[in-house]
N, C-alpha and C positions, 0 to 999 in steps of 0.2 A: 317456132321453137320455145319454151318455159324460159323464162333467164334465172340465172344467178338468185336470186332475191324470191323470186317468183316461186322457187322451188324448195324454198326456207319454208316461205310461207303456206305451200302445199302439204310438206312435211309435219306441221302444226296445225293442221286441217284434219280430222279425223275423216271425211268425208270425201277426202281424197280420191279418188278413180284409179283402179289398178293400172288401168293404160297410162296414166298420168304420172303412175311409180316409177314403171318399165323405160317412160322418156325420161325421165329424173338421173334414175342410174344408169342408161347408156350415155347420157350427157356427163356425170356431174361422179365422177369418182369419190371426190371427197365428202361426198353425201351419202355413201352406200350405207354406213353403219344407221343412217336416222331412215333409210328406204326400210332397211332391214324388220325395226323396232318400230315400222308403223302396222298400224290393226286390220288391212287392208293387204298388206304383204301375201300374196298368193304363193301357194310350194313350191313352183315352177322358178320364180323368182328368185325365189330364198337359196334353190340349186343355181342355178347361176350365181347368184352373187356369192356363194362358196369357192366354185371355179376358178373366179378370179385370184382367189391367193389370197386376201388383204387379210393379216392376222383379226387386226381391231372389228373387220367386217364378218369372217369367222364365226368370232368370241359372240358378238351381237347374234348371230343366226342363232347359234346354240343356245342362246340364252332363250331367245323364241321357243323351243323348240323343245326346250329340256320340260318334263312333265311340273306341272305345275302344282304345288301344293293349297288347301286351302288355308286362306288368312288368318289369321289368330285376332280375337276378338279385339276390336278397337286400333287395329292396322290398317292404316289408310289402302282404299284399292283405285285402282289408275282405270276411272271408267275411260272408256270412248271419247268423252267430252275434254277428260284432260289432255289440253297440248303438249306436254311433257313431253320432250323428246327421247330420252333415257333412263324411265322409271327405272327406278335399284329395284332387283329381286325381292321378295319379301319370302324371309327366310319364318318357318314356322320353328316354335319350340321344342316341337317333336323332334327334330332333326338333328336337334342339341342332346335331347336326351338318347337317344339313338345310339351315340359315340359311344365305342366302349370303350375308348381309351381313357385308363385311369387318369384323373386331372390333379395336379399339387392343390395343396390346399389353400397354401396362401402362395402361387406365384408372384416371384419374382418380376418386375418390369424394367427394365433395361431404360439403357439412357438414350435410347433413337425411340424407341415406345415414344415414352413417355413427351419426347419433343415433338414426335408424330401427332401424339393424342391434342399433344397441346396446339399444334397447328391446323388439327379437326376443327376442336372445339373454336378458336379466333375465325375458323374459314362459317363456321356455321352462326356465330354470332355477325359475321360479316353478311354472310344471304340473308339473315333474318332481319335489316335493318334494309335491307336494300331490295326487298323483295324476289329476290332473284332464286328460282331453282332449275333445278331440270338440267337439259346442256348449254352450252352459250349459240344463239341465235346468229350473233354480228360478235365478230371479235376486232380487233385492232387494227389487220391486216384490211377487215372489209371497209373502215372508214376510209379508204381513199383509192380502193380498188378502181372505183368506175371516172374516177376525178379525169384521167390523161382519156379518156373513149371518146369518142366523135359522138354528138346530140345532135339530131335533131327539131327545128321549129316544132314540130309535133312534142317531143320528148318537152320545148322550155313550155308547151302553152298546155300540158298538161300538169306542169308544177302549178301554173299560174291560174288554173281556177279553180286552183281550194281555198274550201271557205263557201263555194258556191254549190247550187243541188246537183250539179256534172258531177260533185267529184264524192257525193255520195254511193257512186254505182263505179266507181275506178275502185277496186280491190288490188291492183296490181301495187308489189312490194318494190321499189325502189330505195337502189343505195345513192347517196350525197353525190352531186357534183356541180352544181349548180355554183357553189359556197365560191369553188377552184377561180370560176368567171369572175365574180362578184371581187374576188380579192385582186385579180390581175387590173379591172378597171379602174379602182378606186385608187390602187398603186399608183397605177399613173394618169389620174388627174391629178393626187398628191405630186408626180415627178416634173407635171407639165408646170405645175403652180411655184413649186419651190425653184423651177430653172427662172420663171419669170422675177422671184424674186433676188435669184443669184448672179444670173446677167445682167439684169439690167438693174441691179443693183436699186430697189423700189427702198428709200428712204424714207418717203410717205407712210408705205405698211400699207399700202390699198389691197395689197396683197394677201399680210400674212394671216389676219382671218381664214382664208382658204385654205393656207398650207397649212393653221393649228387644226382645222375643221375636219379638211380629209383624213392631215394624221392620226391623228385621238381616231380615226372610223376605219381605218382601215382593216384592223387583224380583229378587232373587235365586231365588227358587221359581218366579216366574214363567217365568225364561229357561230354566230347568233344564225345566220342565214344555213348554216349547217342543221342548228336545231330545227329548223324551219322542214327540211327535206328529208329529218326523220320523221315528223309527225305525220305518221301515218294515216291518224282517221282524216286528215286533209281538212280540217275545220274553222283554220286561223287563215282567213285570207292576207295577201300582201298586204292590202291596206291596213288588216290590224296588226301586221308588224308595223308600220307604218307609225300606228296609232300608238300605242304602245310603248314602241322606243320614247315617244318623245312625253307622253305625257306621266308612263310610268318612271321613264326616267326624273324627269325631273319634279314628280311626287316624291320620290324617294329622296330626292336632294331634302327639297323641304322637310319632309320629318324628319331627313335626319338632322339637318338645325334644333329643331325644336325636343328631339331624341338627349341630342347634345347640349342641350340649354339646362337639363336634369342632369345630365352626366359630370356637366362640370363641377357640380360642390364639390366632388372628389378630386380636390390638388394633389399633384405627385411632391410637390417642391420639400425638400428635405430628404426626400429619399434617395440613398444611394443609385450612384450612376443605372446598375444593370437591373435592379429594382423595380429604378422609375420607367426605366427601358418597358420593366414586363407590363408593370400596371396602365401603362400608356397604348400598349400596343392591345392591351386586355382588352380598355375600354374605347378603343378606336374599332377592335373586331368585331363586340356587343352590339357599339351605337348601330356602325354602320350596315350589319349580317340583319337584326331585329329593322334597321326602318325598310329595306329593299323588301324581306321578308313579310311585314305586311304590306308593303304595294302590291307584290303578288298576291299575296291569300285576295286584297280587293278585287285585283281585278281577273281572276280566273273565276270566279264563283257562276260567270255569265257561262261557264265553257262545261256542255252536259258530261255528265259521265264520270268524272272524275278519274280520267285519263293521268298516265305517268307521264306518258308524250307530252301531254300536254301543260303541266305542272312544269315538264323542264326546258317545255319553248317558252312560255311566257317569264320565266325565273331568267334565261338566258335572253330576253329582249330586254326587262326591266337593269340586265346586269347592264345589259352594252350601252343601254343610255345613261345609267350611274358611271360608266368607265367613261364612257367618249366627255361628255360634260364635266369630269374631273381632269382627264388630263388636258384639256382645254385649259384650268382651270392655270394650271403646272405651264402646259405651254406657253402662256401669256406669258406667263411668270418669268420662265424659261427665256422666251423672245428682248424684254426690258434686258435681261443677264448675258445674254449673246450666249444662251448654250440652247438653242431650239431644237437643229438638227437631232443632236444627241438625246435631248428629252423625249421627245418624240421617236425616237426609235427603240430608247430601252422600253419605253411604256408600253409602246405596241408590243414588241415582242414578249414581254411579259404577260401582256393582257390574254394570252393564250388559257393562262395558270389562274387566274385572279377572280377580277368580279363577276364574268359573266359563267363561268363553272361555279362558283358559289352560289352563283344566287337560282344557277339551272336546281343546284342538289336543293338547294331550299322548295325550288316551287315541288319538287318530285315529293318531299319530304310530305307538302302540305298535302299531298294524293294519296301517298299510303297514309296517309296517318287516321285517311275518314275511316268511319266505322262499314263495315261491311252493310252491302245495298244500297248504300246511297249512292243519290246522280247525282247533284249538286253537295258543291265543298258548302259547308254552313259551320258556324261554329258550334254548335252542339252537337254534331255527329264528330267536332275531331276529337282525338284519343290522342291528348298529350302529350303519354311517356312516350308512345310511338313517333310522334314529331319531334319530340325532343331526342329521341337517340339518331337521328340523321342530322336534325338542323344544326345538333353538337362539330359535326367535321364540315363542314364550310365555317362556321365561328372559329374551331381551332387552328384550321388553315388560316382563317385570314390573322388572329392572334401572331401566329407561328410566321407568317409572311410578315408581318409589321416588324414583330424583333428580330429578325434577321436583318431586314433594309433598316434598323436601328444599330445594331449593336455592332454588326460584322464590316467591321472597314476595309477589309481586303477584296474589290470587286470579283475575283478569280472566285475565292471563296462564297461569295453572297451570290451569285448567279447560281454556283454548283446549288445549295440548297436550297433557292428556289424551283429548282429547275426539279427537285427532287418532289417539292412538294406540287407541282405543278402533276410530276406521275401519278404520284397520289389522286389528287382530282379527280385527274381521267381514267383511272381505274373503277373509280365510282362512278363515274357517268358512263362508261360501257356497260358496267353491270345494271345501271338503269336504264340503259338504252335496252337491254336485252329481256329486262322483267316489264318494261314498257306492249316491248313487241310481243309479248307472249300473251299478256291483257288484253292485248286488239284480237290479235289470233283467236282466243277465245270467247270476245265479245262478237268476232262475227260469225265463228264457228255457230254461235247461238241463235243467228237472225237468218 
């Protein structure tokens, strides 16, 4: 029986057989609308779907069976190769002219309509910079659906041969689950080392480096593996993950010092408190995100295809390396000050919404900004305006994050605001994951 992720991939592929569609309809009621809209859905299957009595599914069937008008000139058609799940119906201008109802010369727009128009405009701009179109393939709940399921050794092996020749022939889509096991292993290692330090009073500090390293690694590495699992192209091996983590993290730290040497010329001395914090947060956000984005650009150039999922993954790995090394620095200072556990805990929890996801968005921006038809990342094929539109997201989030940290003294309010910034970052991440899945589905449908 096809699993849920495989069913989603099948619905994205116009070549999926009618028999497979029937199996999906039997197994997954939540995908009935997608089945109805699939080009291979046959009349008997559509009748069966209507008999289920689901209003959304019935509406989808009716939209498929409605008489089609010829599209107006310039209206995009939804060819079978288009992987969009739910194409919007094309409305011909003639149908508007045929309406006999007289229209007022200047119809007044109500406040709710104005709000709806504004939300629609924001939605279109949001979709444009993230490359999102059609119906979502992955939603927030799908990020954790396979986490608590039992997985066999073969499931583990299927992940571990990513980046090898064998992975090219594995087109089964899988929801992430390994990241939860990575979290458990790293957390156990941290707790064991912390117990050594706490119970046996390790005054010499021999265990402290291990506590700092594992404490800094637990959450960022978990999120990094999550992105590795979601790279459906499976063209990045686990060794590549380790290599990019260390080399990319170290390179981004080095480049940060180089960029900071130039930006340190702008001093904030003499400015009022809030303005000084704002300028400082602005330059920190700019220098750190710029340094990481440059490293991602260098490391992602060898990957073929300009895949959004590759940009997300390499960005997440570089962001993880940067964040871990930065937290180790803060952890060392905190150990001297006697505040190690609190520092590692706070920075670990907050790492869900900062460097890892910020740099992942930057990596996706690099891929989305490549000119159509590009097979590899190049400076000459980079559309800078399109890149800047999405790169502003991690830059602004980083700026606001540091500004809150500098100016909000009440811990409760600071954490609430930082949690809000984390949610915003993950909204972008989920949209970009969907764009990446749809891009890859279109790619494999052509091969």
